[in-house]
LODO-50640 format. One record per residue (C-alpha): y, x, z; residue number from 1. Coordinates in Angstrom, 1 decimal, decimal comma. Example, Ala and Ser with C-alpha at 12.3 -4.5 7.8 and 13.67 -1.06 7.14 Angstrom:
BEGIN
v|u|w|n
-4,5|12,3|7,8|1
-1,1|13,7|7,1|2
//
This chain:
BEGIN
v|u|w|n
0,0|0,0|0,0|1
3,3|1,4|-0,9|2
5,4|-1,1|1,0|3
3,4|-1,7|4,0|4
4,7|-3,1|7,4|5
7,5|-1,1|9,2|6
8,3|-1,4|12,8|7
11,1|-3,6|13,6|8
13,2|-3,8|16,8|9
14,4|-7,2|17,9|10
16,6|-5,6|20,7|11
20,0|-7,3|21,1|12
22,7|-5,7|23,1|13
25,1|-7,7|25,2|14
28,9|-7,2|24,9|15
30,4|-5,0|27,6|16
32,7|-7,9|28,7|17
29,7|-10,3|28,9|18
27,8|-7,9|31,3|19
30,8|-7,5|33,5|20
31,2|-11,3|33,6|21
27,7|-11,9|34,4|22
27,7|-9,5|37,3|23
31,0|-11,1|38,7|24
29,2|-14,4|38,4|25
26,2|-13,2|40,3|26
28,2|-11,7|43,2|27
30,2|-14,9|43,4|28
27,1|-16,9|43,8|29
25,8|-14,4|46,4|30
29,2|-14,8|48,2|31
28,9|-18,6|48,1|32
25,4|-18,4|49,6|33
26,5|-16,1|52,3|34
24,3|-13,4|51,3|35
26,8|-10,5|51,1|36
27,7|-8,4|54,0|37
30,5|-5,8|54,0|38
29,6|-2,5|55,8|39
32,1|0,2|56,7|40
30,1|3,3|55,8|41
26,5|3,9|55,2|42
25,7|7,3|56,5|43
22,6|8,6|58,2|44
22,6|11,5|60,4|45
18,9|12,4|59,9|46
16,5|11,4|57,0|47
14,0|9,8|59,0|48
12,5|6,5|58,1|49
12,2|5,6|61,8|50
15,9|5,8|62,5|51
16,6|3,5|59,4|52
13,8|1,1|60,5|53
15,5|0,9|63,9|54
18,9|-0,1|62,4|55
17,0|-2,7|60,2|56
15,3|-3,9|63,3|57
18,9|-4,2|65,0|58
20,3|-6,3|62,2|59
17,2|-8,4|62,1|60
16,3|-7,5|58,5|61
12,6|-6,7|58,8|62
10,7|-8,7|56,3|63
13,7|-9,6|53,9|64
14,5|-8,1|50,6|65
17,9|-6,6|50,6|66
19,9|-4,1|48,3|67
22,1|-1,6|49,8|68
25,0|-0,7|47,6|69
26,6|2,8|48,1|70
29,5|4,6|46,7|71
27,7|7,8|46,4|72
24,0|8,4|46,8|73
23,4|10,5|50,0|74
20,2|12,4|50,2|75
19,6|11,2|53,9|76
19,8|7,6|52,9|77
17,6|8,1|49,9|78
15,0|9,8|51,9|79
15,1|7,4|55,0|80
14,7|4,3|52,9|81
12,3|5,2|50,0|82
9,2|4,4|52,3|83
10,4|0,9|53,4|84
9,1|-1,9|51,5|85
11,7|-4,4|50,0|86
14,6|-2,1|50,6|87
16,6|-0,9|47,4|88
19,6|1,3|47,1|89
21,9|1,5|44,4|90
25,2|3,2|43,5|91
28,0|0,8|43,0|92
28,9|2,0|39,3|93
25,2|1,4|38,4|94
24,7|-2,1|39,8|95
23,3|-4,5|37,3|96
23,1|-8,4|37,4|97
19,3|-8,5|37,9|98
19,5|-6,2|40,9|99
22,3|-8,3|42,5|100
20,2|-11,5|42,0|101
16,8|-10,1|42,9|102
17,5|-9,9|46,6|103
18,0|-11,9|49,7|104
20,8|-9,9|51,0|105
23,5|-7,7|49,5|106
25,3|-4,9|51,6|107
28,5|-3,7|49,8|108
30,6|-0,8|51,2|109
34,2|-1,6|52,2|110
36,6|-0,5|49,4|111
39,4|1,7|50,5|112
//
């Protein structure tokens, strides 16, 4: 066959403004459902999972799926949370609409 089948991609990109509007809408829905909490600073002195689990226990977050949004990814936070199920960390400039909607709680840093 000289004109056989060729792979064809049906991938469609969304416009940038539409992506931003979708994220704003998702964050607004989370705010209306009281699923957004504002935290002052997210810093860990050590990289121990036990310390972060104690913080989660104090906030009564054990068993819930939540997303921790940080301004800059700190290695201590990354190491402390990577072994805890249903906890995700994302940098603020890389936050997607799916990640914002796919959690029960959203912790955002206070903007200065």
